[in-house]
C-alpha positions as CSV (number, residue, x, y, z in Angstrom):
1,M,15.6,-219.9,-138.0
2,R,16.9,-216.5,-136.9
3,A,13.5,-214.9,-137.7
4,D,11.8,-217.5,-135.5
5,L,14.1,-216.8,-132.6
6,V,13.5,-213.0,-132.9
7,K,9.7,-213.7,-133.1
8,S,9.8,-216.0,-130.1
9,G,11.9,-213.5,-128.2
10,D,9.4,-210.7,-129.0
11,V,6.5,-212.9,-127.9
12,F,8.4,-213.8,-124.7
13,R,9.0,-210.1,-123.9
14,A,5.4,-209.2,-124.6
15,E,4.1,-212.0,-122.3
16,L,6.7,-211.0,-119.7
17,A,5.6,-207.4,-119.7
18,Q,1.9,-208.4,-119.3
19,I,1.8,-211.6,-117.3
20,V,4.5,-211.0,-114.7
21,P,3.0,-207.7,-113.2
22,T,-0.5,-209.3,-113.1
23,R,0.8,-212.4,-111.3
24,H,2.8,-210.3,-108.9
25,A,-0.3,-208.3,-108.1
26,A,-2.3,-211.5,-107.5
27,Y,0.3,-212.9,-105.1
28,H,0.6,-209.5,-103.3
29,A,-3.1,-209.3,-102.9
30,M,-3.4,-212.8,-101.5
31,S,-0.5,-212.2,-99.1
32,A,-1.8,-208.8,-97.9
33,T,-5.3,-210.1,-97.4
34,A,-4.1,-213.2,-95.5
35,T,-2.1,-210.9,-93.2
36,M,-5.1,-208.6,-92.7
37,Y,-7.3,-211.5,-91.8
38,Y,-4.6,-212.9,-89.5
39,Y,-4.4,-209.7,-87.5
40,A,-8.1,-209.3,-87.3
41,L,-8.5,-212.9,-85.9
42,Q,-5.5,-212.5,-83.6
43,K,-7.7,-210.1,-81.5
44,F,-9.7,-213.1,-80.5
45,E,-6.9,-214.0,-78.1
46,A,-7.7,-210.8,-76.2
47,D,-11.4,-211.6,-76.3
48,V,-12.0,-208.8,-78.8
49,F,-14.3,-209.6,-81.7
50,A,-13.2,-207.1,-84.4
51,E,-16.3,-207.5,-86.6
52,D,-15.5,-204.5,-88.8
53,E,-11.9,-205.6,-89.5
54,I,-13.0,-209.2,-90.2
55,E,-15.7,-208.0,-92.7
56,V,-13.1,-205.8,-94.5
57,A,-10.6,-208.8,-94.6
58,D,-13.4,-211.1,-95.9
59,K,-14.2,-208.7,-98.7
60,A,-10.5,-208.3,-99.5
61,C,-10.2,-212.1,-99.7
62,E,-13.0,-212.3,-102.1
63,D,-11.4,-209.6,-104.3
64,A,-7.9,-211.2,-104.0
65,L,-9.2,-214.6,-105.1
66,G,-11.1,-213.0,-108.0
67,N,-7.9,-211.3,-109.2
68,A,-5.7,-214.4,-108.7
69,L,-6.5,-215.9,-112.1
70,L,-2.8,-216.1,-113.1
71,A,-1.6,-217.4,-109.7
72,D,-0.7,-221.1,-109.5
73,K,-3.4,-223.5,-108.4
74,A,-1.0,-224.8,-105.8
75,D,-0.9,-221.3,-104.2
76,K,-4.6,-220.4,-104.7
77,D,-5.9,-223.6,-103.0
78,P,-4.1,-223.0,-99.6
79,F,-5.2,-219.3,-99.7
80,Y,-8.8,-220.4,-100.3
81,D,-8.5,-223.0,-97.5
82,F,-7.2,-220.4,-95.1
83,W,-10.0,-218.0,-96.0
84,Q,-12.6,-220.7,-95.4
85,S,-11.1,-221.7,-92.1
86,A,-11.0,-218.1,-91.0
87,T,-14.6,-217.7,-92.1
88,L,-15.7,-220.7,-89.9
89,L,-14.2,-218.9,-86.9
90,R,-16.7,-216.1,-87.4
91,V,-19.7,-218.4,-87.1
């Protein structure tokens, strides 16, 4: 029984060392990208269409979603919905 606990502890530490940094990076990318898109779209209020900033934010959203494999679906779905809503404003 003790050997099983040691083994499960080792497995837990290994997963923790690999999964947690990847999940953190995924959430950080989604947050940073949403913020980038928000500030680019905020310029619409001043009648400024920041096409270059929006294009960069759109590409960053694509990359963030591609790297968000370990993020929870409950978090990825609102991010995707935000991205799609922001994209519709460009059209």
